[in-house]
C-alpha positions in Angstrom: 8.9 -18.0 -22.9 12.6 -17.7 -22.6 13.8 -20.9 -20.1 16.9 -19.0 -18.9 17.6 -20.9 -15.3 17.9 -18.7 -12.4 19.6 -19.6 -9.0 17.5 -19.7 -5.9 18.5 -17.1 -3.4 19.8 -19.9 -0.6 19.4 -18.0 3.1 20.1 -21.3 5.1 21.9 -23.4 2.1 18.7 -25.8 1.2 17.2 -24.1 -1.4 17.3 -26.2 -5.0 17.7 -23.8 -8.1 14.9 -22.9 -10.0 14.4 -22.4 -13.9 12.9 -19.3 -15.2 9.3 -21.3 -15.7 9.3 -22.4 -12.1 9.8 -19.0 -10.6 7.0 -17.8 -13.0 4.9 -20.8 -11.8 5.5 -19.8 -8.3 5.1 -15.9 -9.0 1.8 -16.4 -10.4 0.0 -17.6 -7.1 2.0 -14.6 -5.3 1.0 -12.1 -7.8 -3.1 -13.4 -7.8 -3.2 -13.2 -4.3 -1.8 -9.6 -4.3 -3.9 -8.5 -6.7 -6.7 -9.6 -4.5 -5.1 -7.7 -1.5 -4.8 -4.4 -3.8 -7.6 -4.5 -5.3 -9.5 -4.1 -1.9 -8.4 -0.8 -1.5 -8.6 0.4 -5.1 -11.8 -0.7 -5.7 -13.7 1.6 -3.2 -11.6 4.6 -4.2 -14.3 5.9 -6.5 -16.7 4.0 -4.6 -16.0 5.8 -1.2 -18.0 8.8 -1.5 -21.0 6.9 -2.4 -20.6 4.2 0.3 -20.2 6.9 3.1 -23.3 9.4 1.7 -25.6 5.9 1.9 -24.4 5.0 5.2 -23.4 8.5 6.4 -20.5 9.9 8.4 -18.6 12.2 5.7 -16.6 13.3 8.6 -15.4 9.6 9.2 -14.6 9.0 5.5 -10.7 8.8 6.4 -11.5 6.0 8.7 -12.9 3.7 6.1 -10.0 4.1 4.3 -7.0 4.2 7.1 -8.5 1.4 8.9 -7.5 -1.2 6.6 -3.8 0.6 6.3 -3.7 0.7 10.2 -4.3 -2.8 10.4 -2.0 -3.5 7.7 0.7 -1.7 9.1 0.6 -2.7 12.6 0.5 -6.6 11.2 3.2 -6.5 8.7 6.2 -7.3 11.0 4.2 -10.0 12.6 3.7 -11.5 9.3 7.0 -11.9 8.8 8.1 -13.3 12.2 5.1 -15.9 12.4 6.1 -17.2 8.8 9.9 -18.1 10.2 8.2 -20.2 12.7 4.8 -21.6 10.6 6.1 -21.4 7.4 5.2 -19.2 4.7 2.8 -21.6 2.5 0.7 -22.1 5.6 0.8 -18.2 6.9 0.0 -16.9 3.0 -3.2 -19.1 2.7 -4.2 -18.1 6.8 -3.7 -13.9 5.5 -6.1 -15.2 2.4 -8.9 -16.9 4.6 -8.7 -13.9 6.9 -9.1 -11.8 4.1 -12.3 -13.3 2.6 -13.8 -13.6 6.0 -13.3 -9.6 6.8 -14.5 -8.8 2.9 -18.0 -10.4 3.3 -18.4 -8.7 6.8 -17.7 -5.2 4.8 -20.3 -6.4 2.4 -22.8 -6.8 5.1 -22.1 -3.9 7.3 -25.0 -1.9 8.0 -23.4 1.3 9.2 -20.3 3.1 9.4 -18.7 1.4 12.2 -19.6 -1.9 11.3 -17.7 -1.1 7.7 -14.5 0.2 9.2 -14.2 -2.8 11.9 -14.4 -4.9 8.6 -12.3 -2.8 6.8 -9.6 -3.4 9.6 -10.0 -7.2 9.4 -8.9 -6.7 5.3 -6.2 -4.8 6.5 -4.8 -7.8 8.6 -5.4 -10.2 6.0 -3.6 -7.9 3.2 -0.6 -7.2 5.6 0.1 -10.8 5.6 -0.2 -11.3 1.8 1.9 -8.1 1.0 4.8 -8.7 2.9 4.7 -12.4 2.6 4.8 -12.1 -1.2 8.3 -10.2 -0.9 9.6 -12.5 1.5 8.9 -15.7 -0.5 10.0 -14.0 -3.8 13.3 -13.0 -1.7 13.3 -16.8 -0.3 13.9 -18.4 -4.0 15.8 -15.5 -6.0 18.8 -14.1 -5.4 19.1 -9.9 -5.3 20.6 -9.6 -8.9 18.2 -11.4 -10.5 15.2 -10.5 -8.3 14.6 -7.1 -10.1 13.3 -8.6 -13.4 10.3 -10.5 -11.3 9.9 -7.5 -8.7 9.1 -5.6 -11.7 5.9 -8.0 -12.0 4.8 -7.4 -8.6 4.8 -3.8 -9.4 2.8 -4.0 -12.6 0.1 -5.7 -10.5 0.0 -2.8 -8.1 -0.5 -0.7 -11.4 -3.3 -3.3 -12.8 -5.0 -3.1 -9.7 -4.6 0.5 -9.5 -6.5 1.0 -12.6 -9.0 -1.9 -12.4 -10.1 -1.4 -8.9 -11.6 2.3 -9.6 -13.0 1.1 -12.9 -14.6 -2.1 -11.3 -15.9 -0.1 -8.2 -17.3 2.7 -10.3 -19.0 0.1 -12.5 -20.5 -1.5 -9.6 -21.7 1.7 -7.9 -23.7 2.7 -11.5 -24.9 -0.4 -11.8 -28.4 -0.6 -10.2 -28.2 -4.1 -10.3 -25.5 -4.4 -8.1 -24.7 -1.5 -5.7 -21.4 -0.5 -3.4 -21.6 -4.1 -1.5 -20.3 -5.5 -4.3 -17.2 -3.7 -4.0 -16.2 -6.1 -1.1 -17.7 -9.0 -2.3 -16.1 -9.1 -5.8 -12.9 -9.5 -3.8 -14.0 -12.9 -2.3 -13.9 -15.3 -5.8 -10.7 -14.0 -6.4 -9.0 -14.4 -2.9 -10.9 -18.2 -3.1 -8.9 -18.8 -6.7 -5.7 -17.4 -5.7 -5.7 -19.7 -2.4 -6.0 -22.7 -4.5 -3.6 -21.6 -7.1 -0.9 -21.1 -4.4 -1.7 -24.7 -2.8 -1.0 -26.0 -6.1 2.3 -24.3 -7.5 3.8 -22.5 -4.4 6.5 -24.6 -3.0 9.1 -24.0 -1.0 12.1 -26.1 1.0 10.8 -27.2 4.7 13.0 -24.9 6.7 13.0 -25.5 10.2 14.1 -22.5 12.5 15.0 -22.0 16.2 12.8 -19.0 16.8 9.6 -17.7 18.5 7.0 -14.8 18.8 8.3 -11.7 20.0 4.8 -11.3 22.4 6.2 -8.1 24.0 7.8 -6.9 21.1 4.1 -7.2 18.8 2.4 -5.8 21.4 4.1 -2.3 22.2 4.8 -2.0 18.2 1.5 -2.4 16.8 0.0 -0.5 20.1 2.0 2.2 19.4 1.6 2.3 15.5 -2.5 2.0 16.2 -2.2 4.8 19.0 -0.3 7.4 16.5 -3.4 6.4 14.1 -5.9 7.5 16.3 -4.4 10.3 17.1 -4.1 11.6 13.3 -7.4 10.6 12.4 -9.5 12.0 15.2 -7.1 15.0 16.3 -9.0 18.3 15.0 -12.4 16.8 14.6 -13.4 14.4 17.7 -11.1 16.3 19.6 -9.2 19.6 19.4 -5.3 19.5 18.8 -4.9 21.3 22.1 -6.8 19.5 24.4 -6.2 16.6 27.0 -7.1 13.7 24.8 -4.2 15.2 22.3 -1.7 15.1 24.8 -2.7 11.9 26.8 -2.3 10.3 23.2 0.6 11.5 22.3 2.3 10.2 25.9 0.7 6.9 25.0 2.5 6.6 21.5 5.7 7.9 23.1 5.4 5.6 26.1 4.4 2.3 23.9 7.5 3.4 21.5 10.0 3.7 24.3 8.8 0.2 25.5 8.9 -1.3 21.6 12.8 -0.6 21.6 13.6 -2.1 25.2 11.3 -5.0 23.7 13.5 -5.4 20.7 16.7 -4.9 22.3 16.1 -7.7 24.9 13.8 -10.4 22.6 15.7 -13.3 21.6 13.9 -13.1 18.1 13.0 -9.8 17.7 10.2 -8.3 15.3 12.4 -5.5 13.9 15.6 -6.5 15.1 17.6 -3.7 16.6 20.6 -4.5 14.5 18.6 -3.5 10.9 18.5 0.2 11.9 22.5 0.3 12.3 22.0 -0.8 8.6 22.4 2.8 6.7 20.6 1.4 3.6 17.6 -0.2 5.6 16.9 2.9 7.6 17.3 5.1 4.6 15.0 3.1 2.3 12.1 2.8 5.2 12.4 6.5 5.3 12.0 6.8 1.8 9.1 4.3 1.8 7.1 6.4 4.5 7.7 9.5 2.1 6.4 7.0 -1.0 3.6 5.6 1.3 2.2 8.8 2.2 2.0 10.8 -1.0 0.7 7.5 -3.1 -1.8 6.5 -0.5 -3.0 10.4 0.1 -3.3 10.8 -3.8 -5.4 7.4 -4.5 -7.8 8.0 -1.7 -8.3 11.8 -2.2 -8.4 12.7 -6.2 -11.5 11.0 -6.5 -13.2 13.2 -4.2 -11.8 15.9 -6.8 -13.1 14.0 -9.7 -16.3 13.2 -8.6 -17.2 16.0 -6.1 -15.5 19.1 -8.1 -15.5 17.6 -11.6 -18.8 16.0 -11.4 -17.5 12.6 -13.0 -19.3 9.7 -12.0 -17.4 6.6 -10.4 -16.6 4.9 -13.5 -15.2 8.2 -15.2 -13.4 9.2 -12.2 -11.5 5.7 -12.6 -11.1 5.9 -16.2 -9.1 9.3 -15.2 -6.5 7.0 -13.4 -5.3 5.1 -16.3 -2.4 7.3 -16.7 -1.0 7.1 -13.5 -1.0 3.1 -14.1 0.1 3.2 -17.3 2.9 5.6 -16.3 3.5 2.8 -13.1 3.4 -0.1 -15.4 5.9 0.9 -17.9 8.5 2.1 -15.2 8.1 -0.6 -12.9 8.6 -3.6 -15.4 11.3 -1.7 -17.5 13.5 -0.6 -14.3 13.4 -4.3 -12.8 14.4 -5.3 -16.3 17.3 -2.7 -16.3 18.4 -3.1 -12.6 18.8 -7.6 -13.5 20.9 -6.6 -16.6 23.3 -3.7 -15.3 22.9 -4.4 -11.4 22.5 -0.6 -10.7 19.6 0.3 -8.9 19.9 3.8 -7.1 18.9 6.2 -10.3 15.7 4.7 -10.3 14.4 5.6 -6.8 16.3 9.2 -7.1 14.2 9.9 -10.2 11.3 8.4 -8.8 11.1 10.9 -5.7 11.5 13.6 -7.7 8.9 12.9 -9.7 6.6 12.1 -7.1 7.1 15.8 -5.3 6.5 17.4 -9.0 3.6 15.4 -9.5 2.4 16.9 -6.1 2.9 20.2 -6.9 1.3 19.7 -9.9 -1.8 18.3 -8.5 -2.1 21.2 -5.9 -2.3 23.7 -8.9 -5.4 21.9 -10.4 -9.0 24.3 -10.1 -12.3 23.7 -11.0 -12.2 23.9 -14.4 -8.7 22.1 -15.1 -8.8 20.2 -18.4 -8.7 16.4 -17.9 -5.8 16.2 -20.3 -4.1 18.2 -17.4 -5.2 16.0 -14.9 -4.2 12.9 -17.0 -0.8 14.6 -17.4 -0.4 15.4 -13.8 -1.4 11.8 -12.6 1.0 10.0 -15.2 3.9 11.9 -13.5 3.0 10.7 -10.3 2.6 7.2 -11.6 6.3 7.2 -13.2 7.7 8.5 -10.1 5.7 5.2 -7.8 6.5 2.9 -10.5 10.5 3.8 -9.9 10.5 3.5 -6.6 8.1 0.9 -4.7 10.1 -2.1 -5.5 13.5 -0.7 -5.7 13.8 0.4 -2.3 12.9 -2.9 -1.2 15.2 -4.5 -3.2 17.7 -2.2 -2.1 17.1 -3.2 1.6 16.9 -7.0 1.1 20.3 -7.1 -0.8 22.1 -5.0 1.9 20.5 -6.9 4.8 22.1 -10.7 6.1 20.3 -13.7 4.7 19.5 -14.4 8.0 17.4 -11.1 8.2 15.4 -11.3 5.2 12.2 -11.6 6.5 12.4 -9.1 9.1 14.1 -6.5 6.7 11.2 -7.1 4.1 8.4 -6.7 6.4 10.3 -3.9 8.1 10.3 -1.8 4.9 6.8 -2.8 4.2 5.8 -2.0 7.7 7.0 1.9 6.9 5.5 2.1 3.8 2.2 1.2 5.0 2.8 3.3 8.0 3.6 5.8 6.0 0.5 5.7 3.7 -1.9 5.0 7.0 -0.5 8.5 8.3 -0.9 10.1 5.0 -4.7 9.2 4.8 -5.2 10.0 8.3 -3.5 13.3 8.2 -4.6 14.3 4.6 -8.2 13.6 5.9 -7.7 16.0 8.7 -6.6 18.5 6.8 -9.2 18.3 3.9 -12.0 17.8 6.5 -11.1 20.8 8.8 -10.6 23.4 5.6 -13.1 22.1 3.4 -15.8 22.7 6.9 -14.3 26.0 7.4 -14.5 27.2 3.5 -18.2 26.1 2.9 -19.3 27.7 6.3 -17.1 30.8 5.2 -18.8 30.8 1.6 -22.3 30.5 3.1 -21.5 33.8 5.0 -20.3 35.6 2.4 -23.5 34.5 0.1 -26.1 35.1 3.1 -27.0 31.5 3.0 -28.7 29.8 5.9 -27.3 26.2 7.0 -24.3 24.8 8.1 -21.8 23.1 6.3 -22.4 19.8 7.7 -25.8 19.8 6.0 -23.3 20.1 2.2 -21.4 17.5 2.9 -23.8 14.4 4.0 -25.1 13.5 0.6 -23.1 11.2 -2.1 -21.5 13.4 -4.9 -24.5 12.4 -7.5 -26.5 14.3 -4.5 -24.3 16.9 -4.1 -24.4 17.7 -8.0 -28.1 18.3 -7.4 -27.7 21.0 -4.9 -28.6 24.7 -6.1 -26.4 26.1 -8.3 -25.2 28.7 -5.9 -24.3 26.3 -3.0 -23.0 23.6 -5.7 -20.5 26.5 -6.7 -19.2 26.9 -2.9 -19.1 23.4 -2.1 -16.8 22.7 -5.7 -14.4 26.0 -4.6 -14.2 24.8 -1.1 -13.2 21.0 -2.1 -10.6 22.7 -4.5 -9.0 24.6 -1.9 -8.9 22.4 0.7 -7.5 19.4 -1.7 -4.8 22.5 -2.9 -3.5 22.5 0.8 -3.5 18.6 1.0 -1.3 18.2 -1.7 0.9 21.1 -0.9 1.6 19.5 2.1 2.5 16.4 0.4 5.8 18.5 -1.3 8.1 18.3 1.6 7.4 14.9 2.7 8.7 14.1 -1.1 11.5 16.4 -0.5 12.3 14.1 2.6 12.1 11.2 0.5 14.3 12.3 -2.3 17.1 13.2 0.1 17.0 10.0 1.9 17.1 7.9 -1.3 20.1 10.3 -2.7 21.7 9.4 0.7 21.5 5.7 0.0 25.1 4.1 -0.8 24.9 1.7 -3.6 25.7 -2.2 -2.9 27.0 -4.2 -5.8 23.9 -6.6 -6.2 24.8 -10.0 -4.7 24.8 -12.8 -7.5 25.2 -12.8 -11.1 23.4 -13.2 -14.1 23.2 -17.2 -14.9 23.4 -18.6 -17.9 21.8 -22.3 -18.8 25.0 -24.0 -18.5 25.1 -23.2 -14.6 21.7 -25.0 -13.7 22.0 -28.9 -13.3 20.4 -30.6 -16.4 17.7 -32.3 -14.2 16.0 -28.8 -13.5 16.7 -27.6 -17.0 14.6 -30.5 -18.0 11.7 -29.4 -16.0 12.1 -32.5 -13.3 11.5 -31.2 -9.8 14.8 -30.1 -7.8 16.7 -32.6 -5.9 15.6 -32.8 -2.0 12.5 -34.7 -1.8 9.3 -32.6 -0.9 9.2 -28.7 -1.0 6.1 -28.1 0.1 6.1 -26.1 2.8 
C-alpha cells in the first residue's frame, strides 16, 4: 500500500496530519458500519414480496421500505448537530446500537404493523451512520484529497447493493432460515463494526459551544413525516380529493413554515438559513433529491418486476443486480481518483444524471418477454449514473461550505437525498398500487373472470406463479404496464436533477496533492500525531 501522506482537513485548527495508512484504518471502521446500514435496505429488496405475502399487506409494501427511509431522512440533520455536541464517535456508536436493537425487533415481528415500526427504528440508526460517516471523513481529509476516499464509500454502497439482494434471496430460498434472517444477518455485522470503530476511530477532542435546536428538530422532522404520510396513504387509504389530503397538505406547509421561522431564530440551527444562500449547496441538494427518488424507487420495485413478471427466484433476481453494482463500483472509485488528481468534479454528476434519465427510459420499455441481457444493460446504465453522482455531490457541497458548517452541510445534502428516496418509494408505490389494481380488475372483466384484484395480489411471488395461467398472465401484464408508468414518472425527475448539476458552478477544491515531504517525520514513521489522546 502506498504510504503517501494526506493533510487532515482542520475546521478548528486542532487536527493533526494523518498518513494514508492512518486514514485507511479510520475508513475501514466507517465502511464496516455503512455496509451494515446499507445492507439493511438492500437485503430485503428481493425478500420484500415474500415478506408481505407471509405477513399480509401487499398494499402496504411501500410502507415497509419507506418507513426506514422516512426516519432516516427525518433524523439525518439531527445526528449532525448532536455530533457537534456529544462527539462524532459517541453518536456514531449510539446509531449502531439503535440499529442493532431495531433489527432484532424487525426479525421478531408478527404482523406488518410491527415490522413497519421496527423498520422505522432501523432508519433512525441508519440515518446516523450514513450522515456521520461523511462528516467524520470531512473532518480529517481536505476536499482535494477527499475524492479518493469518498470513492471507497461509494464502492461500499455498490457492494451492499449486490450483496444484499444475493443474501436476501439465499435466505428466503433456504428452508432452514426464512425471511426473518434478513434482519438478523445485520446484527453480527453491526456488533463487529462497533468494536472496529471503538479501536480505530480517533478524532481530536473539540469542544463546541452549541446546543440542540429543539424547535427546528420538531418542525423539520414533523414536516418530512407528514409529507411522507400523505404520499404513502394518498390514493389508497383515502382519495387524493378528500379532506384528509387537504389536512395533511396544510399541516405539512404549516410545519415547514414554522421550520423556517425556527431556523432563522435559532442560535445553532440544524439547517442554517445561510446554507440556502449557497448556490452550490442548493443545487447539490436538489440534484440529490432527484437522484434519491430514482435510485430508491428502482432498487425497491425492480425486484417486483423480476420476481412477479419474469418469475425469478429471490436469489436470481438478486444476481440480476450485478450489472448495476459493477457499473457503480467502477465509476464511483474511478471518478474519485480522477477528482483527486485533477481537482475537477462537475463533469461527473452532469454525465451521471444524464445516465440516470436514460436508464429510467430504458427500464420503462421492459415488457414480459424482455431478455435478461437487455435488463442487465439497463441496470448497468443506472449503476454508472449513480456511481458518478452520489459522492461527488456531497464533495461539491462540502467544498463550497465554510469549515464550521461542515456537519450541517453534509447532513443537509444527505437529508435531501434520503428525502428524495422516501418520496420516490412512497410516490412510486402509490402509482404502482393504483395502476396494478386497476389493470388487474380491467383484465378480469375482459376475460370474464369473477373475483377481485385484491385476491391476486395477496400472495407471495411464488404463490402468484402458481395461479391459473390466464390469471397469471393478467397479473404479469398488469405489473409490467404499471411499472412502465412508474419508470416514466422518473424521467422528468432525472431531467430536473440534470439541470440542477448543470447549473452548478465548479469551485477549485481546497487543498492540494500532498507529498511525503509535506508531513512531519513522526507521522511518516507511523507515530501517533502530536497533541495527546485523540479519542473523541
